[in-house]
C-alpha positions in Angstrom: -21.3 14.3 104.9 -17.7 13.7 103.4 -17.6 17.4 102.3 -18.2 18.6 105.8 -15.7 16.4 107.4 -12.9 17.6 105.0 -14.1 21.1 105.7 -13.9 20.6 109.3 -10.1 18.8 109.2 -9.4 22.2 106.8 -10.4 24.2 109.4 -9.0 22.7 112.3 -5.6 22.7 110.7 -6.3 26.5 109.8 -6.9 27.3 113.6 -4.0 25.0 114.8 -1.9 27.0 112.2 -2.9 30.4 113.5 -2.6 29.5 117.4 0.3 31.3 117.8 -0.4 35.2 118.0 1.3 38.2 116.7 3.2 40.4 119.0 1.3 43.5 120.3 3.3 46.8 119.6 4.7 48.4 122.9 2.1 49.9 125.2 4.3 52.4 127.1 2.0 55.0 126.8 -0.7 53.9 124.3 -3.2 56.8 124.8 -2.8 60.8 125.3 -4.2 62.3 128.4 -6.0 65.0 126.6 -9.7 64.7 126.7 -11.8 65.4 123.8 -13.6 69.3 124.1 -17.3 68.5 124.4 -19.7 71.1 122.9 -21.9 72.4 125.4 -25.3 71.6 125.2 -27.8 74.1 123.1 -28.8 76.9 125.5 -26.6 75.9 128.2 -23.0 76.9 129.4 -22.1 73.5 130.7 -23.3 69.9 131.3 -24.1 70.4 134.9 -26.1 73.4 133.9 -28.2 71.2 131.2 -29.1 68.8 133.8 -32.3 69.3 135.7 -32.1 67.8 139.6 -33.8 64.7 138.6 -31.0 63.8 136.1 -27.9 64.9 138.3 -25.7 61.4 138.6 -25.5 60.0 142.3 -22.2 60.7 144.1 -20.0 57.6 143.4 -20.0 55.2 146.3 -17.2 54.9 148.3 -15.3 51.8 148.5 -16.8 49.0 150.7 -15.4 46.3 152.7 -12.0 48.0 152.9 -11.5 47.7 149.2 -9.6 51.1 148.7 -7.3 50.5 152.0 -3.7 51.4 151.7 -2.9 47.6 152.2 -4.4 46.7 149.1 -3.7 49.6 147.0 -0.2 48.2 146.8 -1.5 45.3 144.7 -3.4 47.7 142.4 -1.0 50.3 141.5 -2.2 53.2 138.8 -0.9 52.8 135.4 1.6 54.8 133.8 -1.0 56.5 131.7 -3.8 58.1 132.7 -7.0 58.2 130.8 -9.5 61.6 130.7 -13.2 61.2 129.8 -15.8 63.5 131.7 -16.0 60.7 134.4 -12.6 60.4 134.7 -11.5 64.1 135.3 -9.4 64.9 138.3 -11.3 65.8 141.3 -14.2 64.4 140.0 -16.4 62.5 142.0 -19.1 61.3 139.7 -18.7 59.0 136.8 -19.9 60.0 133.3 -23.7 61.1 133.3 -25.9 60.2 130.5 -25.8 63.7 128.8 -22.1 63.8 128.6 -21.7 60.4 127.2 -24.2 61.8 124.5 -22.1 64.7 123.9 -19.0 62.6 123.9 -20.3 60.2 120.9 -21.7 63.2 119.3 -18.5 65.3 118.9 -16.8 62.4 117.7 -19.6 61.7 115.2 -19.7 65.2 113.8 -16.1 66.0 113.9 -13.9 65.7 110.6 -12.0 62.4 110.8 -8.6 61.4 109.5 -8.4 58.3 107.0 -11.6 58.4 105.5 -13.1 57.2 108.9 -16.8 57.5 108.9 -18.7 57.9 112.3 -22.5 57.8 112.7 -24.1 58.0 115.8 -27.1 55.4 116.1 -30.1 55.2 118.4 -31.3 51.8 118.2 -33.7 52.1 121.2 -34.4 53.8 124.5 -34.6 52.7 127.9 -37.7 52.3 129.9 -37.3 55.7 131.2 -37.0 57.3 128.0 -33.3 57.9 127.9 -31.7 57.4 124.5 -29.1 54.2 123.9 -26.3 55.4 121.7 -24.4 53.3 119.6 -21.3 54.7 117.7 -20.2 53.3 114.4 -17.1 53.9 113.2 -15.8 52.4 109.5 -13.7 53.2 106.8 -16.3 51.6 104.1 -17.9 54.2 102.0 -21.1 53.5 102.7 -22.2 52.9 106.4 -25.4 50.8 105.7 -25.5 47.5 107.4 -25.7 45.7 104.0 -22.7 47.4 102.6 -20.7 46.7 105.7 -21.6 43.2 105.5 -20.6 43.1 101.9 -17.5 44.5 102.4 -16.0 41.1 104.1 -14.7 43.1 107.1 -15.5 42.0 110.3 -17.9 43.9 112.3 -17.0 44.3 116.2 -19.9 45.3 118.7 -18.3 46.3 122.0 -20.9 46.7 124.9 -20.6 48.3 128.2 -22.5 48.9 131.2 -25.4 46.4 130.8 -25.1 46.6 134.7 -25.7 50.2 135.8 -23.5 49.7 139.0 -20.5 48.8 136.6 -19.1 51.9 135.3 -15.4 51.4 134.1 -16.4 49.6 131.0 -18.5 52.5 130.0 -15.6 54.9 130.5 -13.1 52.5 128.8 -15.4 52.7 125.6 -15.2 56.3 125.6 -11.8 56.2 125.5 -11.5 53.5 122.8 -14.5 55.7 120.9 -11.6 58.3 120.8 -8.9 56.2 120.1 -10.3 54.3 117.1 -11.6 57.7 115.7 -8.4 59.9 115.7 -5.7 57.8 117.6 -3.4 54.9 117.7 -6.2 52.4 117.2 -7.5 54.1 114.1 -5.6 52.3 111.2 -7.4 49.3 112.5 -10.3 50.5 110.7 -8.7 49.7 107.4 -9.5 46.0 108.3 -12.6 46.2 110.7 -15.8 48.1 111.4 -16.9 48.6 115.2 -19.9 49.7 116.9 -19.8 50.6 120.6 -22.4 50.8 122.7 -20.8 52.7 125.9 -23.7 52.3 128.1 -26.5 49.9 127.6 -28.5 50.4 130.6 -28.8 54.4 131.1 -31.5 54.2 133.9 -29.3 51.8 135.9 -26.5 54.2 135.5 -28.1 56.8 136.4 -29.3 55.5 139.5 -26.4 53.3 140.2 -28.3 50.3 140.4 -27.6 46.8 138.6 -30.8 46.2 136.7 -32.9 48.0 134.5 -35.5 50.4 135.9 -38.1 47.5 136.1 -35.8 45.3 137.9 -34.5 43.0 135.1 -31.2 41.7 134.9 -30.3 43.1 131.3 -27.4 40.7 131.0 -29.8 37.6 131.0 -32.5 38.9 128.6 -30.9 38.2 125.4 -33.0 35.3 124.6 -36.7 36.4 126.0 -36.1 40.2 125.0 -38.6 41.4 127.7 -37.0 44.7 128.0 -36.5 47.7 125.4 -32.9 48.0 126.4 -32.4 44.2 125.1 -34.1 44.5 122.1 -32.2 47.6 121.1 -28.7 45.4 121.2 -30.8 42.8 119.5 -31.6 45.0 116.6 -28.1 45.9 116.4 -26.7 42.4 116.2 -29.4 41.6 113.8 -28.7 44.3 111.6 -24.6 44.4 111.6 -24.3 40.5 112.2 -20.8 41.2 114.1 -18.2 38.5 113.8 -17.0 39.6 117.5 -19.1 40.8 120.3 -17.3 41.6 123.4 -19.1 42.7 126.5 -17.4 44.9 129.4 -18.6 44.2 132.9 -17.2 44.2 136.7 -17.4 42.0 139.3 -17.3 42.1 143.3 -14.1 41.3 144.6 -15.5 41.3 148.3 -19.3 39.9 148.4 -18.9 36.1 148.5 -15.5 36.2 148.4 -15.3 37.1 151.9 -18.5 34.9 153.1 -17.2 32.0 151.6 -13.3 32.3 151.7 -12.6 35.1 154.1 -10.6 37.0 151.8 -10.7 39.4 148.5 -10.1 38.3 145.0 -6.8 38.9 143.7 -7.6 39.4 139.9 -7.5 42.6 138.0 -9.6 40.9 135.0 -11.9 37.6 134.6 -12.2 36.4 131.0 -14.6 33.8 129.4 -16.1 33.2 126.0 -19.6 31.4 124.9 -20.2 28.0 126.4 -24.0 27.7 125.7 -25.1 24.2 124.4 -24.8 24.3 120.6 -22.2 26.9 120.5 -19.7 26.0 117.4 -16.9 23.9 118.4 -14.8 25.9 116.0 -16.0 29.4 117.4 -14.8 28.1 120.9 -11.3 27.1 119.6 -11.0 30.5 117.5 -12.0 32.4 120.6 -9.6 30.4 123.0 -6.4 30.0 120.9 -6.8 33.6 119.1 -8.3 36.0 121.2 -8.0 34.5 124.8 -4.4 33.8 124.7 -3.5 37.2 123.2 -5.7 39.1 125.5 -3.9 37.3 128.4 -0.4 38.1 126.8 -1.3 41.9 126.7 -2.8 42.1 130.2 0.7 40.1 131.3 2.6 43.0 129.7 0.8 45.4 131.7 1.2 43.9 135.0 -2.4 43.0 135.0 -3.5 39.3 136.9 -6.3 37.8 135.0 -8.2 34.3 135.1 -10.9 32.5 133.7 -14.2 34.3 134.7 -15.6 32.6 137.8 -17.7 33.6 141.0 -18.0 31.7 144.5 -20.8 29.2 144.8 -22.3 31.0 147.6 -22.7 27.7 149.4 -21.4 28.0 153.0 -18.4 25.6 154.0 -17.7 25.0 150.5 -14.5 26.3 149.0 -15.9 26.0 145.4 -15.5 28.5 142.4 -17.7 28.1 139.1 -17.1 29.3 135.7 -19.8 31.4 133.9 -23.0 29.6 133.3 -23.8 27.8 130.1 -27.4 29.1 130.1 -28.4 30.8 126.5 -30.0 33.9 127.8 -26.9 35.9 128.4 -25.0 38.2 126.0 -22.1 36.1 125.8 -24.3 33.0 124.9 -26.7 34.1 122.9 -24.6 36.1 120.7 -22.2 33.0 120.6 -25.5 31.2 119.2 -25.4 33.9 116.7 -22.5 32.6 115.4 -20.4 35.2 116.6 -17.1 35.0 118.3 -18.5 36.4 122.0 -17.0 36.6 125.4 -16.8 39.1 128.3 -14.1 41.0 130.0 -15.2 41.4 133.8 -12.7 44.0 135.7 -12.8 44.2 139.5 -15.2 46.9 140.4 -18.3 46.2 142.3 -18.3 47.7 145.9 -14.9 49.8 144.8 -16.5 53.4 144.1 -14.1 55.2 142.5 -10.9 53.6 143.8 -8.4 52.2 141.6 -10.8 53.5 138.9 -7.6 54.2 136.4 -6.3 50.7 136.7 -9.8 49.2 136.1 -10.3 51.3 133.1 -6.9 50.3 132.0 -7.6 46.6 132.3 -10.7 47.2 130.2 -8.7 49.3 127.4 -6.0 46.8 127.3 -8.0 43.7 127.1 -10.5 45.0 124.6 -7.8 46.5 122.0 -6.1 43.1 122.1 -9.5 41.7 121.1 -9.7 44.5 118.4 -5.9 43.9 116.7 -6.6 39.9 116.8 -9.9 40.4 114.8 -8.1 42.8 112.2 -5.2 40.7 112.4 -7.3 37.5 111.5 -9.9 39.0 109.5 -9.5 36.6 106.7 -9.5 33.7 108.8 -12.4 34.4 110.9 -14.5 35.2 107.8 -13.6 31.4 106.7 -14.5 30.1 110.2 -17.8 31.7 110.5 -18.6 30.9 106.6 -18.0 27.2 107.7 -19.8 27.3 111.0 -22.9 28.9 109.1 -23.1 26.1 106.7 -22.5 23.2 109.2 -25.4 24.4 111.5 -27.8 24.4 108.6 -26.6 21.0 107.3 -27.6 19.6 110.8 -31.2 19.8 110.4 -33.2 16.9 110.4 -30.4 14.8 111.7 -27.7 13.9 114.4 -28.9 15.2 118.3 -29.1 18.7 119.9 -27.8 19.1 123.1 -30.3 20.3 125.5 -28.2 20.9 128.7 -24.8 20.5 129.6 -23.0 20.9 133.6 -19.5 22.3 134.5 -16.9 19.5 135.2 -15.4 19.8 138.7 -11.4 20.2 139.0 -9.0 21.3 141.4 -7.0 24.5 141.4 -4.7 26.7 143.1 -6.1 30.5 143.6 -4.5 33.3 145.3 -6.7 35.6 147.5 -5.8 38.7 149.5 -6.3 39.1 153.1 -8.4 41.8 153.7 -7.2 43.2 157.2 -3.4 43.0 156.0 -3.5 42.5 152.1 -1.5 39.5 152.6 -1.4 37.2 149.6 -3.1 33.7 150.4 -2.6 30.4 148.2 -5.7 28.1 148.4 -6.7 24.6 146.8 -10.5 24.9 145.7 -12.6 23.1 143.7 -12.9 24.7 140.5 -16.3 24.0 138.4 -14.9 24.5 134.9 -17.1 25.1 132.0 -14.7 25.0 129.3 -15.2 21.3 128.2 -18.6 21.0 129.6 -20.2 17.4 130.2 -23.3 16.7 128.3 -26.1 16.2 130.6 -29.4 15.7 127.9 -29.8 15.3 124.3 -32.7 14.7 122.1 -32.8 14.2 118.3 -32.7 17.3 116.2 -35.9 18.1 114.3 -36.1 19.6 110.7 -37.9 22.9 112.2 -40.6 23.7 114.8 -44.4 24.4 114.3 -46.0 27.1 115.9 -49.5 27.7 116.3 -51.4 31.1 115.2 -51.5 32.2 119.1 -47.7 32.2 119.0 -47.2 35.6 117.6 -45.2 37.2 120.7 -43.1 34.5 120.3 -42.7 34.9 116.4 -42.0 38.6 116.9 -38.9 37.9 119.6 -37.5 35.3 117.1 -37.7 37.9 114.4 -36.2 40.5 116.5 -33.1 37.9 117.1 -32.7 37.5 113.5 -34.4 34.1 113.0 -36.4 33.7 109.5 -40.1 32.7 110.5 -42.5 31.4 107.7 -46.3 31.6 107.8 -48.4 29.0 106.6 -50.2 30.0 103.4 -52.7 27.0 102.9 -53.6 24.2 105.3 -51.7 21.0 105.2 -50.1 18.2 107.5 -46.6 17.3 109.0 -45.2 14.4 110.8 -44.5 16.1 114.3 -43.6 15.3 117.8 -45.8 17.1 120.4 -45.3 17.3 124.1 -47.1 16.5 127.0 -46.0 16.8 130.7 -45.7 13.7 132.7 -46.8 15.1 135.8 -43.6 14.4 137.8 -42.3 18.1 138.9 -38.6 18.1 139.2 -37.4 19.4 142.4 -34.3 21.0 140.7 -35.9 22.8 138.1 -39.8 23.2 139.2 -40.6 21.8 135.9 -42.2 18.6 134.8 -40.4 16.4 132.3 -41.8 16.1 128.6 -42.9 13.0 126.9 -43.0 13.1 123.3 -45.5 11.5 120.8 -44.9 11.5 117.4 -47.8 11.7 115.2 -49.5 13.3 112.0 -50.3 17.2 112.5 -52.7 19.1 110.8 -51.2 22.8 110.2 -53.7 25.4 109.9 -53.5 28.7 107.7 -51.8 31.6 109.6 -49.4 28.9 111.8 -45.8 29.3 111.7 -42.7 27.1 110.7 -39.1 27.8 111.9 -36.6 25.9 109.8 -33.3 24.8 111.3 -31.9 24.9 108.0 -30.7 28.6 108.8 -27.5 30.1 110.7 -29.5 30.9 113.8 -30.7 27.2 114.2 -29.0 26.8 117.5 -30.4 29.8 118.9 -34.0 28.5 118.0 -33.6 25.2 119.7 -32.5 27.3 122.9 -35.9 29.0 122.7 -38.6 26.5 121.3 -37.8 23.0 123.2 -39.7 23.6 125.9 -38.5 21.9 128.8 -35.7 24.2 129.7 -35.6 26.8 132.6 -35.1 29.4 129.7 -37.6 28.4 126.9 -40.2 30.5 125.5 -42.7 28.1 126.8 -41.4 28.3 130.2 -41.6 32.0 130.3 -45.4 32.0 128.7 -44.2 33.6 125.6 -45.7 30.3 124.1 -49.4 29.9 125.7 -49.3 26.1 126.1 -47.6 22.7 124.9 -50.2 22.4 122.0 -48.9 25.5 120.7 -45.5 23.9 119.5 -44.1 20.9 117.7 -41.0 19.5 116.4 -41.4 18.9 112.8 -39.5 15.5 112.4 -39.6 15.7 108.4 -39.1 18.3 105.8 -42.5 19.6 105.5 -44.3 20.0 101.9 -46.3 23.1 102.8 -46.8 26.4 100.8 -45.1 29.4 103.2 -45.2 33.1 103.1 -42.4 35.1 105.1 -43.6 36.8 107.9 -43.1 41.1 107.6 
């Protein structure tokens, strides 16, 4: 305990000493406008010729709610440089299609690259409609195997885009960044970091222009349950490559609830937020804010791009209230934070805009993400120290202290600028701001040593293992001291769930059941999944069939285990 406190004091000193960021180099014209020349598909002269009619991407929607009006455009001038991807070509009416994206990445993966850079095109999975989900790995480590990258002690960065099919700017930006990391101005960063890019996590949604996956699931909220093949593919990448930074590119609707609640439009180019789920290590949050967020805001300001913390209008009529991103552990931002990564979102103004201001939207993504890549390279050694500490600290908390089940935002008052939709005039308004930067604790519980799962909980075990959790199978019968759950019968109006009553007793443990220890790096992700009385737990979503199939083990078990395959 004394050692851990000493380490914490050292780490706090490290973070405080690194709070001042290294100035970024000039960005007057960071990227050339020359596109990569994509090879045509085999047996076809052009991409369009290779597309069957059903695969032709839909025409880009025109901007709605007057978002592309000249009165507003004055606030969103085009950047000094222009970017070229298939979807950003002059006179183009559609965004980059799935086949075009595949060709872009394939050309980078097969072309000779300078500086010893290796590019590997990965396919961690396919969508529900059978489309490949592509990931491009860029590294200067001699071996591209995940274990070799981890052993190199170079941080790996995972960049995600277009989990929502109607948010194309992030996908176009990651194609730009893939090229610049391969052959452009960002390539020297690969001397210190590895990068895995997934420009389109939801290819079905991108093709149809729809937010959700083909079966209607919001992919961004499927990173704990793993109901979709798309979420499983992303989970495999995180499990195998163990990224130090996960950055997720999104777009937001500057009209929608802003119009209905404030009778105005949002003014910001970019909204930023890092992981804030209960159990996110304090020092990861500190590094996220002081190293990454500060540098991103400076980089965006240098490009005359306006930014703020991520937020959405509450949606409640008559209330001038903005709410920061949720603390639920099911989003990519929060689930990856519980996997001991610095994890954040870059959310640019875009939904409902069609192709209006597209170059500026891509520029905002490129600027914010490039800043995070530079920070990772500059802080590589310090990030390794931070991560090593939080992993050891999380493992050491098993069987002691308390875990936080639920947190809530803290109301503040802030002045926020909006745009009048008709005239484009700037309006400043005092609003209630629900902050999640320092959330208040709502519910805590004694932290167990681990969890027992019945033999019938194999579905939950499979999901946990995909997430990277170690699950042990009981090889010989025995007994443990455990807390079992019983529903009280008084269902909460707010959550539609009955509060749980805990009963401590001796529990007989049969062969073939499972034990999930909290003495492992992903302990806080385990508690998010297996404490049954939350809205996101495996019990709530019926991956665990009943309360009799899960128990909190309250002392270190003297059992014989075998690791599941």
